[in-house]
C-alpha positions in Angstrom: 20.8 -17.4 22.6 17.6 -17.5 20.5 17.3 -20.3 17.9 14.9 -18.2 15.8 16.0 -17.4 12.3 16.4 -13.6 11.7 14.6 -11.5 9.1 16.0 -8.1 8.4 13.5 -5.8 6.6 14.9 -2.8 4.7 12.5 0.0 3.9 12.8 3.7 3.4 9.9 4.5 5.8 8.4 2.5 8.7 6.2 3.0 11.7 5.3 5.4 13.2 5.4 6.8 9.6 2.3 6.6 7.5 2.7 9.0 4.6 4.2 6.5 2.2 1.0 4.5 2.4 0.8 0.8 1.6 4.5 -0.3 1.8 4.7 0.8 5.4 1.6 -1.1 6.2 2.7 -4.2 4.3 6.0 -4.4 6.1 4.5 -3.7 9.5 1.9 -6.4 9.0 4.7 -8.9 8.1 6.7 -7.9 11.2 3.7 -8.4 13.5 2.5 -11.6 11.9 5.9 -13.3 12.0 7.4 -11.9 15.3 6.8 -15.0 17.3 8.4 -17.4 14.8 11.3 -15.2 13.6 13.6 -12.6 15.0 12.3 -9.5 13.3 14.7 -6.5 12.6 13.8 -3.4 10.5 16.3 -1.0 9.1 14.8 2.3 8.1 15.2 6.1 8.2 14.1 8.4 11.1 11.9 10.6 8.9 8.5 10.0 7.3 7.9 10.3 3.6 8.0 13.9 2.4 8.9 15.3 5.9 12.0 17.3 6.9 11.8 16.8 10.6 12.5 13.3 12.1 10.0 11.4 14.2 9.6 12.8 17.7 10.6 10.5 20.6 12.7 8.3 18.4 16.4 7.8 19.2 18.3 7.6 15.9 21.1 5.3 15.0 20.2 2.8 17.7 18.2 -0.5 17.8 14.9 0.1 19.6 11.9 -2.0 20.6 9.5 0.9 21.1 6.9 -0.6 18.6 6.9 -4.1 20.1 9.2 -6.0 22.4 9.8 -8.6 19.6 10.4 -6.1 16.8 13.8 -4.4 16.6 13.9 -1.2 14.6 17.0 0.9 13.7 16.1 4.4 12.6 19.1 5.7 10.7 19.4 9.5 11.0 18.4 10.7 7.5 20.6 13.8 7.5 23.8 11.8 8.1 22.7 8.5 6.4 25.7 6.8 4.6 26.3 3.6 2.6 29.0 2.6 5.1 26.6 3.0 8.1 23.9 0.9 6.4 26.4 -1.8 5.3 27.7 -2.1 8.8 24.2 -2.5 10.4 23.2 -5.0 7.7 26.2 -7.2 8.4 26.1 -6.8 12.2 22.5 -8.1 12.3 23.7 -11.4 10.8 20.2 -12.0 9.4 19.3 -15.3 7.7 17.0 -13.4 5.3 17.2 -9.8 4.1 13.8 -8.5 2.8 13.9 -5.6 0.3 10.9 -3.5 -0.7 10.4 -1.9 -4.1 13.3 -1.8 -6.6 14.5 1.8 -6.9 15.6 2.9 -3.4 19.3 3.9 -3.5 20.1 3.0 0.1 17.5 0.4 1.0 17.5 -1.7 -2.2 20.3 -0.8 -4.6 23.0 -0.8 -1.9 22.2 -4.2 -0.4 21.8 -5.7 -3.9 25.3 -4.4 -4.8 26.7 -5.8 -1.6 25.1 -9.2 -2.4 26.5 -9.0 -6.0 30.1 -8.4 -4.8 29.8 -11.1 -2.1 29.7 -8.9 1.0 26.3 -10.3 2.0 25.8 -14.0 2.6 22.1 -13.8 3.8 19.3 -15.1 1.6 17.9 -12.0 -0.1 14.2 -11.6 -0.9 13.0 -8.8 -3.1 9.4 -7.6 -3.2 8.9 -5.2 -6.1 5.5 -4.0 -4.6 4.1 -3.1 -8.0 7.2 -1.3 -9.2 7.2 -3.4 -12.4 3.7 -2.6 -13.4 3.4 -0.5 -16.6 1.5 2.2 -14.7 4.4 2.5 -12.2 7.2 2.4 -14.8 5.8 5.4 -16.7 6.8 7.6 -13.7 10.5 8.5 -14.1 10.9 5.9 -16.9 14.2 7.4 -18.0 15.8 6.4 -14.7 14.0 3.0 -14.1 14.4 1.3 -17.5 18.3 1.6 -17.6 18.4 0.3 -14.0 16.3 -2.7 -15.0 18.5 -3.4 -18.0 21.7 -3.3 -15.8 20.0 -5.4 -13.1 19.3 -8.1 -15.7 22.7 -7.7 -17.5 24.6 -8.3 -14.3 22.4 -11.3 -13.4 21.5 -9.8 -10.0 18.0 -11.3 -10.4 19.6 -14.8 -10.3 21.1 -14.2 -6.8 17.8 -13.3 -5.1 14.4 -14.7 -4.5 11.5 -12.6 -5.7 8.4 -12.2 -3.6 5.3 -11.6 -5.8 2.2 -10.6 -4.0 -0.1 -12.0 -6.7 -0.1 -13.7 -10.1 -0.1 -10.3 -11.9 3.1 -9.3 -10.2 4.7 -12.7 -10.8 4.0 -12.2 -14.6 5.6 -8.7 -14.4 8.8 -10.2 -12.8 9.0 -12.9 -15.4 8.6 -10.3 -18.1 11.6 -8.3 -17.0 13.7 -11.0 -15.3 13.0 -14.4 -17.0 14.3 -17.4 -15.2 14.0 -15.7 -11.8 13.0 -17.7 -8.7 9.6 -16.4 -7.6 7.3 -17.3 -4.6 3.8 -15.8 -4.5 2.5 -14.8 -1.1 -0.4 -12.5 -0.8 0.0 -9.2 1.0 -0.7 -9.5 4.7 -3.5 -7.2 5.6 -4.5 -5.6 9.0 -6.2 -8.4 10.9 -7.8 -6.5 13.8 -11.2 -6.0 12.3 -13.6 -3.7 14.0 -17.2 -4.7 14.7 -19.6 -3.7 11.9 -21.0 -0.2 12.4 -23.7 1.3 10.2 -24.4 5.0 9.5 -27.6 6.8 8.4 -28.3 6.6 4.7 -30.8 8.8 3.0 -32.0 8.0 -0.4 -30.5 10.3 -3.0 -27.5 11.3 -0.9 -24.2 9.6 -0.8 -21.2 10.3 1.4 -18.0 9.2 -0.4 -14.4 9.1 0.7 -11.1 9.0 -1.2 -8.0 8.0 0.8 -4.7 8.1 -1.1 -1.6 10.1 -1.8 -2.4 13.0 -4.2 -0.5 11.8 -7.2 -1.6 11.1 -10.8 -1.6 7.3 -10.3 -4.3 7.5 -7.7 -6.5 9.3 -10.2 -8.3 11.9 -8.1 -8.8 14.1 -11.2 -10.6 11.2 -13.0 -13.0 10.9 -10.0 -13.7 14.7 -10.1 -14.4 14.5 -13.8 -16.9 11.7 -13.1 -18.6 13.6 -10.3 -19.3 16.5 -12.8 -21.8 14.2 -14.5 -23.5 12.9 -11.3 -27.0 14.2 -10.7 -27.4 12.8 -7.1 -26.2 14.7 -4.0 -22.6 13.7 -3.3 -20.5 14.7 -0.3 -16.8 13.7 -1.0 -14.1 13.6 1.7 -10.5 13.6 0.5 -7.7 12.3 2.8 -4.1 12.1 1.8 -0.8 14.0 1.5 -0.2 16.2 -1.5 2.9 14.9 -3.3 2.3 16.3 -6.7 1.5 20.0 -6.3 0.9 20.7 -10.0 -1.6 17.8 -10.1 -3.3 19.1 -7.0 -3.7 22.5 -8.6 -5.5 20.8 -11.5 -7.8 19.0 -9.1 -8.6 22.2 -7.2 -9.5 23.9 -10.5 -11.9 21.1 -11.3 -13.4 21.2 -7.8 -14.2 24.9 -8.3 -16.1 23.9 -11.5 -18.3 21.2 -10.0 -22.1 21.7 -9.8 -23.8 22.6 -6.5 -24.9 19.0 -5.8 -21.3 18.0 -5.3 -19.6 19.2 -2.1 -16.0 18.4 -1.2 -14.0 18.4 2.1 -10.3 18.1 2.1 -9.1 16.7 5.4 -5.4 16.5 4.5 -3.3 13.7 6.1 -4.6 11.5 8.9 -2.8 8.8 10.8 -3.8 5.2 10.2 -5.4 4.8 13.6 -7.9 7.6 12.8 -9.1 6.2 9.5 -11.6 3.5 10.6 -13.8 5.9 12.5 -13.8 8.3 9.6 -14.5 5.5 7.1 -17.5 4.5 9.2 -19.0 8.0 8.8 -19.2 7.4 5.0 -21.1 5.2 2.7 -18.7 4.5 -0.2 -15.0 4.4 -0.6 -13.8 5.4 -4.1 -10.3 5.0 -5.7 -10.1 4.9 -9.5 -6.4 4.0 -9.3 -4.3 3.3 -12.4 -2.6 0.4 -10.5 -2.3 -1.1 -7.1 -0.2 -3.9 -5.9 -2.6 -4.5 -3.0 -4.4 -1.3 -2.1 -4.4 -1.2 1.7 -6.8 1.7 1.8 -9.3 -0.3 -0.3 -9.1 -3.3 1.9 -9.3 -1.3 5.1 -12.5 0.3 3.8 -14.0 -3.2 3.4 -12.6 -4.2 6.7 -14.5 -1.3 8.2 -17.6 -2.5 6.5 -17.8 -0.1 3.6 -18.4 -1.0 -0.1 -15.8 0.3 -2.6 -15.8 1.7 -6.1 -12.4 1.1 -7.6 -10.7 0.4 -11.0 -10.0 -3.1 -12.3 -6.3 -2.4 -11.8 -6.0 -3.9 -8.4 -6.2 -7.5 -7.0 -9.8 -6.8 -5.7 -11.9 -8.1 -8.6 -15.5 -9.3 -9.2 -16.7 -7.3 -6.1 -20.1 -6.8 -7.6 -20.8 -10.5 -7.4 -20.3 -10.4 -3.6 -22.2 -7.1 -3.2 -19.0 -5.6 -1.9 -18.8 -2.8 -4.5 -17.5 -2.3 -8.1 -14.2 -2.8 -9.9 -14.6 -1.0 -13.3 -12.4 -0.4 -16.3 -11.0 3.2 -16.5 -12.0 3.5 -20.1 -15.6 3.5 -19.0 -16.1 6.7 -16.8 -19.8 6.4 -17.3 -19.7 3.2 -15.4 -18.3 5.1 -12.4 -21.0 7.7 -12.8 -23.7 5.0 -12.8 -22.2 3.2 -9.8 -22.2 6.5 -7.8 -25.8 7.2 -8.9 -26.8 3.7 -7.9 -25.2 3.8 -4.5 -26.8 7.3 -3.9 -30.2 5.7 -4.6 -29.8 3.1 -1.8 -32.1 3.3 1.1 -30.9 2.3 4.6 -31.6 -1.4 4.1 -29.8 -1.5 0.8 -26.8 0.3 2.1 -26.6 -2.0 5.1 -26.8 -5.1 2.8 -23.8 -3.9 0.8 -21.8 -2.6 3.8 -22.2 -5.9 5.7 -21.3 -7.9 2.6 -18.1 -5.8 2.4 -17.3 -6.5 6.0 -17.9 -10.2 5.5 -15.7 -10.3 2.4 -12.8 -8.7 4.3 -13.4 -11.1 7.3 -13.1 -14.2 5.1 -9.9 -12.8 3.7 -8.2 -12.2 7.0 -9.2 -15.5 8.5 -7.7 -17.5 5.6 -5.0 -19.7 7.3 -3.0 -19.9 4.1 -2.0 -16.3 4.4 0.6 -16.9 7.1 1.6 -20.3 5.6 2.7 -18.5 2.4 5.2 -16.4 4.4 6.6 -19.4 6.2 7.3 -20.8 2.7 8.9 -17.5 1.6 11.2 -17.6 4.6 11.9 -21.3 4.6 
């Protein structure tokens, strides 16, 4: 019998899913990074975010090792998912640690928290809000979230769990809503398989930009389009990501139709994660003027692929300009975004390669930091 301690990760969506973006990648990276030291179990649903049909070639309601021999995944059949079923699987796993993602999932966060509160779960419970407590996130469906946070605090649930904050900003948000909580800061684990640096042709006066994110207001595509309206250089923008807010997407399409002739746009829809590196390497600049990111996996993966980024200052990736890796700018200065796009469009081949290689090197230093894994050993100690 294995002497490894067990970690049970609960998350609404997991591999091979990809449409929920960062949370899937974060949890997958944890699973792969810790699989040799811990017994890794993942309890999830059999359907990707926003989909009706379940994953093909996945047997539901059964523990599988199809992703990796050391990672056990239970895909609960979404159509028949019940609290009783999840409670049974949670208890039968007999995990030493239960790792919860986000704060507002009825089945994969609220249910296990309730079971912990009434004494039905003895495991150590770790809760990672994943940016759910940031002001930008709480403005969405605020009428539901604020009462829950009040009840959470009133019942003292926060005193029965360990909070995982992925940075100082998130730790401050946890303290704001749940003072006195036990918090450990451990940076998000990124993808660590970095490709070799690959350049692409850069003509002065032309810039190929790429936006990779879910189409929702928080990702701020409309803000980017409004900025592009003022850009004089030739810009080719590629958009990748699932449309989640259809009214917002209609607004974006109206703005696209009004853009001047020097701005061209291609919408590629959704792409699986393993396709993104090759697509990124065909572009010069990744742009995401987000209103808030807990980590920003697409931002980091752009740098990992050797591409400079133009982002807001509402992410952990700050002072990029000092390292020639891009820009992190305040959203109240749209002209700053316009100037950055104009500047990058003006790069010649040598200038582009200098910024692209600097981005690749910045990401390389991040993934080779030995403290990243040590923080997770402390979290599950």
